[in-house]
C-alpha positions in Angstrom: 64.9 206.9 -58.1 67.8 207.4 -56.4 70.2 207.8 -59.3 67.5 211.1 -60.5 67.6 212.1 -56.5 71.4 212.2 -57.3 71.4 214.1 -60.3 68.9 216.7 -58.9 70.7 216.8 -56.2 74.1 217.7 -58.8 72.4 219.7 -61.0 71.5 222.3 -58.1 74.8 222.5 -56.8 76.2 223.2 -60.1 73.5 225.5 -61.0 74.3 227.2 -57.8 78.5 227.0 -58.0 77.6 228.3 -61.6 75.9 231.4 -60.3 78.0 232.1 -57.6 81.2 231.8 -60.0 79.6 233.7 -62.7 78.9 236.7 -60.3 81.9 236.7 -58.9 84.0 236.9 -62.5 81.3 238.9 -63.2 82.5 242.0 -60.8 86.3 241.3 -61.4 85.3 241.6 -65.5 83.7 244.8 -64.3 87.1 245.8 -62.1 88.8 245.3 -65.0 86.4 247.0 -67.8 88.4 250.2 -67.6 91.6 248.8 -68.2 93.8 248.8 -71.3 92.8 244.3 -70.6 89.5 243.7 -69.6 89.6 240.1 -67.9 88.1 238.3 -70.2 90.3 239.1 -73.1 92.8 237.7 -70.9 94.4 234.0 -71.3 92.9 233.4 -67.7 89.9 235.1 -68.8 88.7 232.6 -71.5 89.4 229.6 -69.7 86.9 230.5 -66.7 84.2 231.7 -69.1 84.9 228.0 -71.2 84.3 226.8 -68.0 81.5 228.2 -67.0 80.3 227.9 -70.3 80.8 224.4 -69.7 78.6 224.3 -66.7 75.8 225.8 -68.2 75.8 223.2 -70.9 75.8 221.0 -68.0 72.6 221.8 -66.6 71.4 222.6 -70.2 72.0 218.9 -70.9 70.4 217.6 -67.3 66.9 219.8 -67.9 66.8 218.5 -71.6 67.0 215.1 -69.8 64.2 215.7 -67.9 66.8 215.1 -64.7 67.7 219.0 -63.8 66.2 221.4 -61.6 64.2 223.3 -64.6 60.9 221.1 -65.2 59.6 221.1 -68.4 56.5 223.5 -66.9 59.3 226.2 -65.9 61.6 226.0 -69.6 59.2 228.6 -71.0 60.0 230.7 -68.3 63.4 229.8 -68.2 63.7 230.8 -71.8 62.4 234.4 -71.8 64.4 235.1 -68.5 68.0 233.7 -70.6 67.0 235.6 -73.6 66.6 238.9 -71.5 70.1 238.4 -70.0 71.2 237.7 -73.8 70.3 240.7 -74.2 71.6 242.9 -71.5 74.9 241.1 -71.9 75.4 242.6 -75.3 73.3 246.1 -74.4 75.1 247.1 -71.1 78.6 247.1 -72.4 77.2 249.9 -74.8 75.3 252.0 -72.8 78.2 252.4 -69.9 79.8 255.1 -71.9 76.0 257.0 -72.7 74.2 257.6 -69.9 75.0 255.5 -67.0 78.2 256.2 -64.8 80.7 254.3 -65.6 81.2 252.6 -62.3 77.8 250.8 -61.7 77.6 250.5 -66.1 80.5 248.3 -65.6 78.9 246.7 -62.7 75.8 245.6 -65.7 78.1 245.4 -67.7 80.8 242.3 -66.0 77.9 240.4 -64.4 75.7 240.7 -67.3 78.2 239.4 -69.6 79.1 236.7 -67.1 75.7 235.4 -66.8 74.8 235.7 -70.4 78.3 233.5 -70.8 76.7 230.8 -68.4 73.1 231.2 -69.1 73.7 230.8 -73.2 74.4 227.1 -73.5 71.8 226.1 -70.9 68.7 228.8 -73.2 70.1 226.8 -76.7 70.0 223.4 -75.3 66.4 224.1 -73.9 65.6 226.4 -77.3 65.8 223.3 -79.3 64.4 221.1 -76.9 61.1 223.3 -76.7 61.1 223.6 -80.5 61.2 219.5 -80.4 58.3 219.3 -78.2 56.5 222.2 -80.4 56.8 219.6 -83.8 56.1 216.4 -82.3 52.4 217.7 -81.3 
């Protein structure tokens, strides 16, 4: 019981830390999108993207084992929200030059890209769990 409480607390903290890092990095990415070299294209940016993705993978693994913040009942909603976020991460960089003013589009693009990097591993892991659970029945 104590180990499960510790894992749950660690999962909650890790989720909050991951979201916070992704938001901050996303805002900085938005700031650098109009420059010659966007942040995720730099060496430091790619390392930070890997860190964000690893945090997302750990959250997905904890939820897969049933010890994370995402419960079995919440998995379908998390998957739908994660898919929407992944689509946003791919769409907003393309739309920043269309109808949205550049400063707003850059913010949407940077934040959605970094949140998509954070959520993608967890969505992948939980999608495998959902398919496994459907196949078991």
